[in-house]
N, C-alpha and C positions, 0 to 999 in steps of 0.2 A: 108323409111322415118320413121316409127314408132321406129325403134332402134335409130335412130339419136336422135329423140325428148325425149326418154325416158333417154339416155345418158346424154343430156343437162340436164334436170331436176334434174339428180343423182348429176351434179356438183353444181346446184344451192342450192341444200338442205344440212344443216350442217350435218357433219358426225358423231355426237353426240349429246346428250342433252348437255354435259358440254360444247361443242362449241356454243351451241345456247344460253345458259347462259350467256358466254364469250361477245358474240355479242350485247345481250340486255343491259350487264352491260355497254358495251362501249357507246352504245346508250344514255342510261341514263346519263352517265357521260358527254356527249357532252352537252346534255340538260340543266342539272343541272348547268355545267360551264358557258353556254351562259345565264341562269337565273339569277346567281351571276353576271355576267357583267352589264346586262340591270339594276339590283338592285343597283350598283354602280352607273350608270348614270343616276337613278332618272326614268326611264322608267319601272314603278311597274306593269302594267297591262300587258304590253308584257311580263316580266318576271314571271308574274302568268301563263300565257298561256305556257310557255315552262316549268316550274316546275309542273304543273297538267299533261301535257303530260309526263315529264319523271317519274310521278308515275304510269300514265297509262302503261307502257312499264314493270314495276317490275313483276318478275316472280309470287308476291304472288298473283296478279289479285286481286286488293283492291276492286273493284266496287265503287258504288256511293249510297251514303245515300239521299234518295229523301223527306223525311218527314220535312224539315226545321231543323233538328237535335235539337230541343228543348228536345226530348226525352233522347238523348244523353247528355246533358248538367245535366239535371236535376238527372240523374242517378250518374254520376261521382261527382255531389256535393253532394248527399245524402250519398254517398258512403265515401267521405272525411271527413263529418261531423259525422260518425259514431264511437262509442267509440273502435269498433274493427280496431287496427291497419292495419289488412291485407284485409278490406273489399274493398277497391280500387283497390288492385292486384287482387281479385277474380273476380270484375266487368270488370276490362280491359280484361280478358281470357273469360269472357261471351259474349253471343250475347246482342245487345242493345233491350231496351224493346220493342221497334217497331218490332223485327225480325231480324234487319239487322245484318249481322256476320261481324265484325270488323276484319281487317287483324290482324295477328301476324307475324311481318317480322323482321329477323335480318340482312336484307341488309342495310350497313351503308347509301348508297346514297339516300334510300327511307326514312331514316330518317332526311339525310341533306336536302332534296327536302322539306319535311314537315316543316321543321323548317324554311327554307327560305321564305316558303309560309307566316308563320306566322309573321316573319319580314316585308314582302312586305304589309299585311293587316294593319298591325300598323302604316305603313308610309302612308297608305292612310285613316287611321283613321277609318277603319272598324274594330273597337273594338271588337264587339259581335263574328262577323266571327272569327276574330284572336283568341279570347278566346276558340271559340270552335274547333278549328284546333289544339291549344294547348293541350285541353283534348284528342283528338285523337291521338296526339304525346305520352301522356302517356298511351292511350291503346295501340298503336303500340309498345312501348318499357317501360312496366312498372318498369323493373330492371335498366333503365338508369336515369341519372339526368337530361337529356334536356328538357324533358316535363315538369318535376315539377320547373325547373327553368323558363322555358318561362311562365308557367301559373302563378306562384309566383310573377315574375318580372312585368308581365302584371297586375296583380290585385293591385300590389303596385303603379305603375304608375296611375292608375285609380282612386285610393284613394286620392293621391298627387294632381290631375287635379280636381279633384272634388271638392277639398278646395280652388283653386285658379282660375278655369275657368267656365264660365256660358254657356257653349258651349249646346245648347239643344240635338243636337245629340249625345254629350258625356254622358249626362243626360239619354237620351232613352237606351241607350247600357247599363248604369250601372242599371237602373231599371230593365231591362229585366234579367240581371244576378242575381240581388238581388230575383227576383221574382222566378226564376229557383232555387236559394239556399235557398227558403223560410227564407229571411232575411229582415227585416222591414227598416233597416237604413243602410246608405252608411258608417256610421262609424264601422260597423262590418266587413267591408272588412279587416282591419288588422287582425282579430281573422282568417278569412278565409285564408287569407295569410300564416299565421302560422300554419294552420292545412296542408295545402297543403306541406309547407316545412317540417315539422314533418313526414308526411306520406313518402316524397321522402326520407328522411333521412332512416327512417325504411326499406323500400322495398329495397334501394341500399344497405345498410347493410347487410339485410337478405340474399339477394341474390347475387351471384358473378357476378359483372359487369365486363364489357368488358375491356381491357387494354386502349382502346381509348376512353374511358369515362374520360374526361378532367373537366368536368363540376361540378363533386361532391366536388371540392374544392369551387367552387361557390357556390353550395347548401350549404354548411357549413359557407361559409362568411354571407350568407342570415341570417342564422340563429344567427350568432353572433350579425349582425345588427339590427335584431329584438327583442335580448336578451331574446333568448329562453334558457332554461335549457340544451336542447341537445347540444349547442353550448360548453359547458364548458366540452369537453373532457378530463377529470382528469384522467391519468393512475393509480394514488395511489388508487382513489375509485374505478377503473374498476378492476384491478388485482386482485389476492387473498393476504391475508394478509402475506402468507408464502413468497410468490415471491416477494413482496414489500420489505420485510425485508432482503432477500437476496441480493436485488439491492442496498438498502441504507447502508448494512454492509460495502461496499467497501468504502464509503464516510468518509472523516475525520471530526474529532468532531466539529470544526469550522463550516465546511459546514451544518453538520447536525442540529446546533443550527439555521443556517439561513433557514433550510428548515423548521423548527418547525414554523417559524414565516411567512410562505408563506399563509396559511389559516387556518380557524379554522379545518377543514377536516383533513389536512396534521398533524395539531398539536395533533389531537386526535389519527391517525392512528401512527404516529411516535411514540410520547410518552408513547403509550401503549404496544410496542413493546420493552420489556425490555432486549433483547438479544443486542439491538443497542446501550445499555448504560452501558454495562458491564465494558467497558474500556473508559475512556475519556482521550484524549490526547490532549494537547493544546500547542501551543508555547508561547503564552503570554496571561495571565487571562482576558485582555481587550483588543479591544472590543469583543472579541468571548463569555465571560459569558455575559448574559443579568442579570444587576443589578436587575430591576424589577422582581419579581415572580422567582428567582432564587432559592429561599428557598421551595416554592411550586414544583419546578421542582425536586429537591434533595428528598422532602418527597414522592414525585410518584417513584422516582428509587432508593429506599433505598437499592437495591441488586448491586449497583456499586461496582464492585472489584477493579477497578484500575484506578489511576489518576496519568498523568504525565504533568507535566508543567515545559517547558524546560526553559522558563525564568520567575521566581518567584519573580523576586525582587519588583514589585509592591504588592506583598501579604503582605511585612512586612512595607507598609506605612499604616498609619491610615485609609486611605479612602478604603482600601482593606481587612483589617484584618476581616471586617464583612463576606465576602465571605469564608475566611480560617476558620473561626470559624463555617459557616453553613455547610461546606463540614464535618468537623471534627465531628459536633455533628449530624448531619442528616444522616450521612452513617454509620450505627453499623457494616456492613459486609465488609468494606472496607478491602482489604487484601495487597494491593500496593500502596505507595505513593510517589512519585518522584518529588522532587523539585530541580530545577537548576537556575541558575542566569549568565546570560552573561555579566553583570555590577555590580557595589558595589551598595548594597541598598543605596536610597537617604535618608531616615531619620536615626534619630539616636535611636537605639534600648535602650537607657536608659529608653526611654518615653514609652517604650511598655512592658507590663508584659504579657508574653504569657501564663502563668499559669493561670492568671484570664480569659483572652481571650479565650482560647482552653479546659480548664477543668482542673480537678483534676486527677492524677493518677489513672488508673482503672475505670475512669467514661466514656471514650471514647477510641475508636481506640483498643479495646480491641481483635479483631480480625487481626490486621494488623500484617503481616509477612514478608512483604518487605520494606523498607526504603532507599532511597536515596536521600543524601544531595549532590548537585553538587556545588562547587564554591560559596557556600554562606558564603559572606564575606562583611561586612560594611566598609564604608569609615571612619574609626575611627583610632586615632594614635595608634601606636605599644605598647605604653607604658599601653594601656587599654586593656588588654587581657580577664579582667573578664567579659567584656560586652557581647562578643563571646562566651564564657564559659558558661554563664549564658543562652542563646538563645538556644544553643546546648544541654545543660542540661534537658531543660523544653520540648524540642521536642522529646528526647528520653526517657524521663521519662514517658511520656504516653503509650509508647508501648513496654517497655523493656520485659515486660512478655511473650510477643506471638511473638516476632522478630526470624525471621529465617534468614533472608538475610538483611545485613546493609553494605552500601556502602557510603563512606564519604570521599569527595575530598575537598581539602583545608582546613584540619582540623583546630581547635582550638590547640594550643599547649598543653592545659590541657587535651586533649582527653581520656589520660589514667586514669584521675581523674575521668572524666564523666563516663566512662565506669566501674572503679570501684565502684562507688556509685549506679549504675544500673545494678544489675545483669541479664543476660539473659541466662537463662538454657536451651532454644530450639535455640539459635543462630547455625546455620551451615556453613554461609558464611560471611566472614568479610574481607573488603577491606578497607585501609586508605591510602590516599596519601596525600603528602603536595607538590604541585609542585610549588605554587604562589610565594615563598620567597626563593627558593632553588637557589643558585648561584654557591656553589661548595660542595663538600664533607665535606670540614672542616667547614662550617657554617650549617649543617644539625640540626635541633630541635632533641633533645634527645626524646626517646619514651621508657619508661620502661614497659617491657613485663610481670612482675608479676601481675600486677591489671588486664591486658587484659586476661591472662590465667585464672585468679580467676573469671573474668565478664563471660566468654563464656568459660566453660569447656568442651563442646560437639562438639567444632568445628571441621567442615572436610575440609574448605577451607580457606586459610589465603593469602591476596595479600598486601603486604606493598611497598612503594615507598616514598622516601624523607624524612627518618628519619635517625638519629643515634640510633641504638637498643643497649639497656640495660636491665639487668635483674631487678633490684631493684633499681636503679637510685641513691642508696646509696654512694657506693665507688666503681667506675668501676674496674672491675676485681677481684673483692672480694666477693665472696658468703658467705653468714651467713650459719650456719650450718642446719637452718630448711628451709631456701630456696633450699638448695642441694638437700634434700629428696623430697620436693615439686615439685622441676622442674623435677627431674626424673620420678614421676609418672604422670606428667601431659600431657594433650592432647593425651591421646591412640587413639583419635578417627581422629586424623588429616590424611587426605588422599591426600591433595592437598596443595602445598607450592608455592609462586611465589614471588619474591624479585625483584623490579624494579632495573632501572640503577642507581639510587641515594639511596644507603643504606650503612652505615657504622656500624662498631660495635665500643662501646665505651671501652675506656681503653688504656693504653701503648700496651699491648698484648691483642689480642681479646680473650675476654671471652665466654662462651657458653651463646649467649643471648637468647638463644629459648630453648624450652625444647629438648630433644634427640628424633630425628625422629623415630617413631614407624615402626615396621616392616610390617605394613599394607598400607605403603605410595603407591601411585598409580602415582603421578607426582612431581617432584621436579624441579623447574626452578630459575635459579638465574643469573639474566641478568647484575649484577654488576660485574664489570671486575678490577676495580682499588679502594681499594686495592685487591688484591686476596686473602687475609686473611680473608674477609668476607665469601667467599665460603668453605674454610677449616675449619672456627670455625663453620658455620651450619652443614657442614657435617660430620665433625670428631671430634669436640671439641675443647678446649682450646689449644693454641701452646706455647711452651717454645722456647726461642732463647737467643743467646749469646748477648754480648756487641756489635756484629758486625751485629747483624740484621739477623744472619744465623741460619735457622729453624733446631732444633735436633729431638723433636719427638710431636707427637699429642697424646692425651688420648685416644683417640677411633678408631685410624686406623684400628685395627684388631679385635675390640671388636664387641659384640653384637649389639650397636648401629648402626652399619655400615652393616645393614643386610635387604635388601628391596627385598624380592623374587616377590613380586607382582608388582614391578615398572613397568609401561607402557611408561612414558615420563620423559626423564632427559634432561634438558638444563641447560649447566653452560658456560657463557661467561668468566669467570676466567681460566686462564691456570694452568690445574692441570697435574701432572705427571703421566706417566702411570700406576705404582703400585696403586697410590689411586686412580684412575678411576677404576681400575680391582677390588679393594677391594669394590667400589660402586655399579658397574654394575653387577660384577659376580653372584650372587643370581639370579638376574632377567634373565640374560642371559641364566643361567643353567636351570631354570625355565620354560623358553620360554616366559615369557610375555612382555618383552622389546618391544615398537613398533617404539617408535620415540627418535632419538638423536641429540643433539645439542652441538657442543664442538669447543673450540677455540684450535688449534694445535701449535700456536706459544708461546713456554713458556717465563716465565719472569726469570730473575736473582734471586738467593736465594734458588733455589730448590737444597739442600744439597750442597751449597756454589757452584754450578756450573751452567753454561749455556748450557744446552743440547738441541740438534735439534732431535726430534724423528723421525724414520722412519715408517709410519703408518702399513704397512704391517707386520715389525718385531714386534714394540712396541706396536701395538695396536691390534694384532691378537686375543687376549681375547675377542676383542668384535663382532667376527664373530658370526651370528645368522642368522636363518632362517625367525624370525618374523620380524625384523626391516623392515619396509616399508618407513621411513622417516629420512634422514639425512641431518642434516645442519652443515658446517664447516665454520670457520671464521679464520682470520688472518694467513694464511699459504702460503709458499713458499719454493721453493728447488732450487739452492743451498741457503747456508745462504748469507745474504747481497747482493744477486744479485738482479739488476734492472729489469731482463728478468724473466718472469714467467714460472716455471715448475710445472705442475700440474700432471705429469705421475704417483709419488709415491702415489697420491690420486685415480687415476684411478685405479691401480693396486690393493690397497686395497678394492675400492668398487667391483672388479670383483673377488675378492679373498673370502671375509668375507661378503658381502650383496647381495646374490642373488635376492632377493626379494625386494629389495628397488626401489620404482618407482617414488618418490618425492625428490628432492635434492634441498637445498638452499646453494647456493657457495657465500660466501663473503670473497675472498683470499685478497683484497686489491687493490689499484691503481698499478697494474705491467704491463708492456708490454707483451704481449703475453696471456693475459686472455681469451681474445675473441676467440683465437683458441682452449682454453681448455674447453671454454663453448660449441664449436662446436662438439668438440669429445665427450663431455658428452651427447649431444643430440643424436649421433649417437649410443649410448649404447642400444642394443634391450630391456631391461628391465625399461628403464627411461621412463617414463610417463609425468613428470612435472618438469620444472626446474624454480627455482627463482634466481633472480639474480638483479644487479643494475649497472654494468660497463657497458653493450652495449648501443651504442648511435649511431644515425646516420647511415651510410651505413653498419656497423657491424650490428646494431640492425636488419635492414632489412633482410641481408642474413640469420642471425640467424632465423628470423620468416619464411621465405622461407623454410630453412630446417628443421624446426621444423614440419612445416606445412607437408612436405613430409614424415616425420617418425612418423607423428601423436603424436606429443609432444607438451603441453602446455607451452609455456613459457611467463613468468611474469617478469615486472620489477618493483620490490617493493624495495624503498631505505630501508635501515639498520637503519634508526635513530628511536629515542624513540618515535616519534609522529605517526609514520606509522607503526610500527612491535612491539615493544617492550613493548607496553601497552597490548597487546593481548596474553593471555596465550597460549601456544604452540598446546595444545589439539584444541582450535577454530582454529588455523591457518592450522593445519593438514586437518581439514574438509573444509576450504574455505581459500586457500592461495591468494584470491584477496582481501580478508579484509585489508585495510588500516588504520582503526581505529576503537577500540572498541566503541559499543554503551553504554555508562556508565548509561544510563538512562533504559536499558533492560537486566534485570539480565540474562534472558535466553540465551543471546548471550555472557555471560561473564563467566558464571560457566562451568568449564571444566567436 
């Protein structure tokens, strides 16, 4: 009998303390859910009974405070009014002044039940007891927002009802709260509310709160409605200045101008960080630049190094010249100024004297090293070129002594005169293009090079496009005695030469319109292919021909002028015979410096009076090199005149002569069978990158799959001047996906 009763008792007893806690939690959950249901139905007395019973089941064993709890209220109200923000948190962890030990429980159901009790007592208009229980909720969980939200919400409602409702019960409850808080007037309830919200924000932020604490958002919203300083959580004022600067460094200049105008604090922090204003890049000056206060802004940021305005059309209007003058006069350390225009200038520049507006030479822009003037053109008749000449002359005159990089697009036709009047001894990079009025090579404007050479004697990089080149411009094809010797000794510092697609040489027969290329040249790129005599004149010197136009000799084919042992990049889009190419590339190949080659293999009639189709492996065997890593070929096909493409000779030449070539650019022309040639090229083990413009549709997708299989990067880049030929080959080698040069960024253009 005893054994059976003991076994039955063991079955009724939980197996562990964990099981006991689970049973208690389930019992609490049922009572809390029932209390919530009765609250929704308006049966608040029954709801209070169930919720208080749920708290009694909690494992913390809360007990009962039997002294009316006025001591509890006085203690909490005194703590919240203390200057010490941590006082209320310490009081919550201590015993009551009467000796009662308040529970400290982490059980969410206990907090939920006590919160529901406060809600029920508010519905029953028992405000004093509800306020007391809300303070008990703070004691129970001082790091959670729920208690502070209940206390602050109750005090705010009492303050509102006191002004509109003459209920004696309400007045009695408010009087007792004021007496416990040692406050004489009900108007001070708002201040008490603010102190509870501030204390709650401090304790919740200082101590890690639970992920279930959703009411901290409500607490912050209360601080916003009460217009507390704590509601303005400004990251700019909270974070370290160094970190703020790193964040705002990624913003564009127009966005920074907007950020400066957010508030006085943002203006102070952002304006004091000079690193953010070293470079100013704008699409248009208005509405990005604030007109008012801009001069003060420039005075505070005198260390601005670079200003880029991609559309400066408005700068040459009377309304905007003041801003340009402020930029020039307020930035003594300005090093780079880039002005572009996407449209013609609306005003007549004859009414603008830039010399007076910007200052005299030597007074401003004395440290300017980079100047870019892009597409600056006025809507003036073509018979008034003096207007554009005057404007360019006055801009360049200010900074010619310090310029190192000069990039001019859509130049005035008298640019050689402007450069001749403004010597630039420090100029190392010069780009002059004249795209806007060029329709054919026969209509290219003339550019005498002698004044340019005199103005920039220490030039290292020269890029020209859209010109008919001559030396003196006096009598094409005829050199004066002093100019011959001067030409031979000029530009010994030149290292990079790029001639665009639209360049011609003046005269019936091409003269040497540029000084002889010195033996320190590192890159030569001649993109013009019609007529081929431009390339022959630049590379080898003046040519002579008979009445039928058949070429007999060049003055420098085997002279010292064709000796470039340090040449790294060679690009010639004009067809040159193998013996001329061998004389040009032989020293660099022998020296092991050549890295990139671009050639046209389809010759034109006139080479020694015959049309000869070369065989690469035989006629270009001299080009064999272990150092060449980039090979570009244009206009080739075998056999002659066939509509079907045969690229086998190129593949044989590639395998035999260029074991380390990993990047190829192939533009043979529109022939049948080019796709199969590209496929065979992708399968070569040394090839890592293929550039072409012939594959489309299904052939493109098949080639992509094959390239992915072999780990090859396949690019489709058209051959036209807008996408590739404006970019120096040295830049395309490093990034073949570039489609257009950023003409306002010198670092992306200089080889």
